[in-house]
C-alpha atoms as one frame of an Amber mdcrd trajectory, in Angstrom:
protein
 128.341 -71.251 -13.912 127.513 -70.758 -17.578 124.141 -72.486 -17.049 123.340
 -70.125 -14.157 124.242 -67.138 -16.359 121.938 -68.327 -19.173 119.053 -68.969
 -16.762 119.505 -65.494 -15.270 119.483 -63.956 -18.776 116.282 -65.780 -19.754
 114.566 -64.735 -16.521 115.493 -61.118 -17.159 114.189 -61.390 -20.742 110.854
 -62.749 -19.466 110.554 -59.952 -16.911 111.473 -57.345 -19.530 108.743 -58.724
 -21.836 106.184 -58.205 -19.079 107.235 -54.629 -18.415 107.537 -53.900 -22.132
 103.843 -54.747 -22.479 103.153 -52.330 -19.617 105.219 -49.638 -21.366 103.329
 -50.243 -24.608  99.940 -49.964 -22.925 101.011 -46.793 -21.119 102.310 -45.126
 -24.299  99.210 -46.124 -26.258  97.039 -44.873 -23.406  98.656 -41.445 -23.373
  98.528 -41.280 -27.181  94.749 -41.895 -26.908  94.525 -39.234 -24.147  93.824
 -41.736 -21.364  95.830 -43.182 -18.493  96.450 -46.796 -19.418  96.875 -49.419
 -16.644  96.972 -47.591 -13.293  94.981 -49.685 -10.795  97.094 -52.786 -10.027
  99.951 -51.508  -7.875 101.607 -48.105  -7.985 100.994 -46.630 -11.493  99.959
 -50.119 -12.622 103.419 -51.582 -12.053 102.021 -55.002 -11.049  99.774 -55.206
 -14.118 102.140 -57.553 -16.071 102.145 -60.057 -13.180  98.342 -60.016 -12.917
  98.017 -60.446 -16.693 100.424 -63.392 -16.635  98.595 -65.011 -13.707  95.250
 -64.529 -15.461  96.472 -66.093 -18.711  98.233 -69.111 -17.197  95.457 -69.880
 -14.688  92.649 -69.808 -17.237  91.093 -73.034 -18.445  92.741 -74.403 -21.588
  90.219 -75.206 -24.346  91.334 -77.208 -27.389  89.601 -77.248 -30.804  87.956
 -80.616 -31.363  89.298 -81.216 -34.896  92.804 -79.837 -34.355  95.991 -81.846
 -34.665  96.393 -81.949 -30.887 100.106 -82.752 -30.506 101.272 -80.133 -33.030
  98.744 -77.634 -31.698 100.035 -78.134 -28.164 103.782 -78.151 -28.922 103.895
 -75.192 -31.327 103.717 -72.319 -28.746 106.507 -74.012 -26.754 108.613 -74.292
 -29.920 108.044 -70.587 -30.715 109.062 -69.576 -27.196 112.230 -71.729 -27.253
 113.187 -70.313 -30.653 112.767 -66.685 -29.540 114.709 -67.246 -26.306 117.419
 -69.363 -27.960 118.851 -66.453 -29.963 119.440 -64.535 -26.720 122.458 -66.797
 -26.218 124.234 -64.363 -28.568 124.157 -61.639 -25.916 127.665 -61.446 -24.364
 128.324 -61.185 -20.626 131.216 -60.096 -18.466 130.975 -63.526 -16.818 131.344
 -66.504 -19.156 131.295 -64.265 -22.221 130.582 -66.240 -25.385 132.390 -64.460
 -28.220 130.521 -66.227 -31.001 132.534 -65.656 -34.200 129.549 -66.405 -36.430
 126.934 -64.675 -34.300 125.022 -62.903 -37.029 124.808 -66.016 -39.194 123.419
 -67.787 -36.140 120.898 -64.956 -35.747 119.755 -65.282 -39.376 119.356 -69.057
 -39.066 117.356 -68.851 -35.828 115.152 -65.987 -36.999 114.286 -67.857 -40.209
 113.137 -70.879 -38.155 110.350 -68.737 -36.629 108.431 -69.092 -39.917 107.872
 -72.786 -39.140 106.201 -71.852 -35.857 103.731 -69.644 -37.729 102.979 -72.353
 -40.303 102.386 -75.072 -37.710 100.244 -72.764 -35.530  97.937 -71.928 -38.429
  97.760 -75.431 -39.871  97.382 -77.456 -36.664  94.411 -75.363 -35.466  92.378
 -76.660 -38.446  90.672 -73.300 -38.898  90.305 -71.334 -42.122  90.990 -68.020
 -40.363  94.187 -69.227 -38.703  95.384 -70.824 -41.969  94.824 -67.572 -43.883
  96.675 -65.660 -41.160  99.662 -67.996 -41.245  99.876 -67.908 -45.083  99.888
 -64.110 -45.047 102.470 -63.880 -42.268 104.748 -66.497 -43.893 104.715 -64.742
 -47.296 105.422 -61.444 -45.530 108.251 -62.880 -43.414 109.949 -64.584 -46.378
 109.721 -61.417 -48.498 111.287 -59.197 -45.875 113.906 -61.698 -44.712 115.604
 -61.386 -48.125 116.062 -57.623 -47.722 116.956 -58.052 -44.044 119.742 -60.510
 -44.885 121.125 -58.302 -47.656 121.173 -55.266 -45.368 123.121 -57.301 -42.812
 125.480 -58.451 -45.548 126.425 -54.821 -46.273 127.770 -54.382 -42.760 129.501
 -57.766 -42.775 131.604 -56.407 -45.633 132.401 -53.247 -43.696 133.330 -54.923
 -40.411 135.017 -58.025 -41.915 133.433 -60.110 -39.186 130.242 -61.896 -38.154
 130.843 -61.334 -34.451 128.761 -59.015 -32.278 131.827 -57.885 -30.352 133.691
 -56.825 -33.495 130.776 -54.664 -34.625 131.142 -52.560 -31.489 134.929 -52.288
 -31.957 134.632 -51.175 -35.595 132.191 -48.400 -34.651 134.472 -46.739 -32.095
 135.287 -43.968 -34.579 131.878 -43.538 -36.196 128.507 -45.271 -36.017 127.264
 -46.952 -39.183 124.019 -44.961 -39.076 125.848 -41.732 -39.989 126.753 -42.839
 -43.520 123.793 -45.146 -44.218 120.663 -43.425 -42.907 118.434 -44.750 -45.770
 119.524 -48.296 -44.931 118.738 -47.692 -41.269 115.133 -46.791 -42.073 114.865
 -49.752 -44.461 116.185 -51.979 -41.676 113.639 -50.636 -39.170 110.698 -51.180
 -41.508 111.959 -54.706 -42.335 112.158 -55.394 -38.589 108.559 -54.199 -38.191
 107.494 -56.611 -40.932 109.564 -59.462 -39.463 107.967 -59.099 -36.031 104.421
 -58.627 -37.451 104.052 -55.172 -35.961 101.945 -52.253 -37.152 101.747 -51.126
 -39.958 102.664 -54.626 -41.233 100.510 -56.758 -38.902  98.623 -58.524 -41.693
  98.764 -61.863 -39.913  96.572 -60.367 -37.165  94.055 -58.370 -39.226  91.147
 -58.119 -36.776  88.676 -56.938 -39.420  89.016 -59.988 -41.680  90.934 -62.673
 -39.714  89.785 -62.070 -36.102  93.314 -62.641 -34.758  95.287 -64.424 -37.467
  97.373 -67.571 -36.969  96.797 -67.619 -33.173  93.011 -67.267 -33.292  92.393
 -70.735 -31.792  94.873 -70.276 -28.940  93.828 -69.128 -25.487  95.178 -68.950
 -21.938  98.696 -70.469 -21.652  99.215 -71.173 -25.371  98.419 -67.589 -26.313
 100.655 -66.322 -23.501 103.629 -68.319 -24.832 103.103 -66.973 -28.358 102.769
 -63.475 -26.916 106.028 -63.787 -24.933 107.914 -65.140 -27.956 106.753 -62.225
 -30.135 107.739 -59.556 -27.632 111.088 -61.131 -26.747 111.870 -61.138 -30.486
 111.043 -57.412 -30.616 113.459 -56.660 -27.767 116.170 -58.786 -29.394 115.672
 -57.056 -32.748 116.055 -53.720 -30.931 119.335 -54.930 -29.440 120.624 -56.101
 -32.843 119.648 -52.740 -34.392 121.689 -50.923 -31.752 124.694 -53.211 -32.331
 124.680 -52.729 -36.109 123.861 -49.042 -36.429 124.409 -47.325 -33.080 127.585
 -49.010 -31.820 128.692 -48.497 -28.242 129.866 -50.726 -25.429 127.610 -53.641
 -24.482 128.046 -52.928 -20.795 127.396 -49.168 -20.782 124.162 -47.621 -19.592
 123.814 -45.658 -22.856 123.607 -48.942 -24.807 120.502 -49.926 -22.844 119.056
 -46.450 -23.388 119.449 -47.004 -27.131 117.632 -50.343 -26.860 114.823 -48.636
 -24.937 114.545 -45.972 -27.644 114.216 -48.588 -30.433 111.587 -50.442 -28.362
 109.772 -47.137 -27.889 109.957 -46.609 -31.669 108.055 -49.887 -32.238 105.233
 -48.691 -29.980 105.335 -45.157 -31.394 104.811 -46.500 -34.922 101.888 -48.590
 -33.686 100.250 -45.505 -32.188 100.825 -43.389 -35.295 100.408 -45.371 -38.526
  97.406 -47.343 -39.838  97.719 -50.802 -41.384  99.374 -50.878 -44.807  97.711
 -52.350 -47.883  98.929 -55.876 -48.657  99.895 -55.319 -52.301 101.855 -52.224
 -51.260 103.634 -54.327 -48.642 104.880 -56.726 -51.308 105.731 -53.881 -53.685
 107.786 -52.239 -50.938 109.720 -55.450 -50.259 110.579 -56.474 -53.813 110.658
 -53.167 -55.713 112.106 -50.752 -53.114 114.091 -52.463 -50.327 115.638 -55.251
 -52.398 117.161 -52.976 -55.121 118.338 -50.480 -52.501 120.067 -53.148 -50.416
 121.743 -54.632 -53.526 123.004 -51.194 -54.551 124.388 -50.590 -51.073 126.212
 -53.933 -51.177 127.904 -52.906 -54.424 128.750 -49.513 -52.943 130.332 -51.039
 -49.823 132.301 -53.582 -51.888 133.622 -50.738 -54.028 134.555 -48.813 -50.890
 136.455 -51.824 -49.506 138.319 -52.296 -52.775 139.365 -48.634 -52.871 140.602
 -48.813 -49.267 142.457 -52.070 -49.951 144.268 -50.709 -53.044 145.076 -47.436
 -51.311 146.681 -48.924 -48.195 148.088 -52.271 -49.329 149.226 -51.719 -52.895
């Protein structure tokens, strides 16, 4: 029964990735004062299925000098890694109350860097190698701040479990007394998922397409699915940490949809950041702020402890 539940979850994630791409193209279309996809089906609703069929039915072409086995296996590894962390999502049926859920999330999200490295290196292309080096340095820089921001809320909730985060926020959501950290978290998530304005691994002007430049058809589709499923999962984690609420309520899914919309909204609004400013932002702004917030939350916990227990 648990296996059936996991398979159903992964199928729903794959379908949601397809329709999220449709939502993104629609929002970007209206922001450009055009319609977006509107030919395949009613309002373009079958466009994700036609795109998937086109990508997986295309002929697969391999670079002659690539490391073939690593080149072939890397998109599959990236997809498995992005879908594996969805096992943290709890169900009514066969609910897995994972006591160390957020530590598991940090471990799995850090593994995604290896997928980027192997993609860029195994293609044996200068452009893909440059793209993977840029994306790896960006991901490592922002993962430090991301982990420290998470650590702040571990101290507040006294737990690493997803379920306990929702219970702690019954009285007040964490966003209300840490709005600066919320915006730092969102920008770190944009950098982690290689989204605009931090999409330096896919700089079209100088790198053509970044670490995935040598991938086409099915390989590109798998990398594409893994990236977008990570975006949806990051949106879910953001709602759990900052916006609270019951996992099984309709409002919780509305919050996830709003964060997903925010990712697309930023892409439509902001241009690409400069690379030196990206690194300055990570090490000189977000890192000191997250460290200061950790000290603040520890002080708050100590005051509460001495007030109630001593």
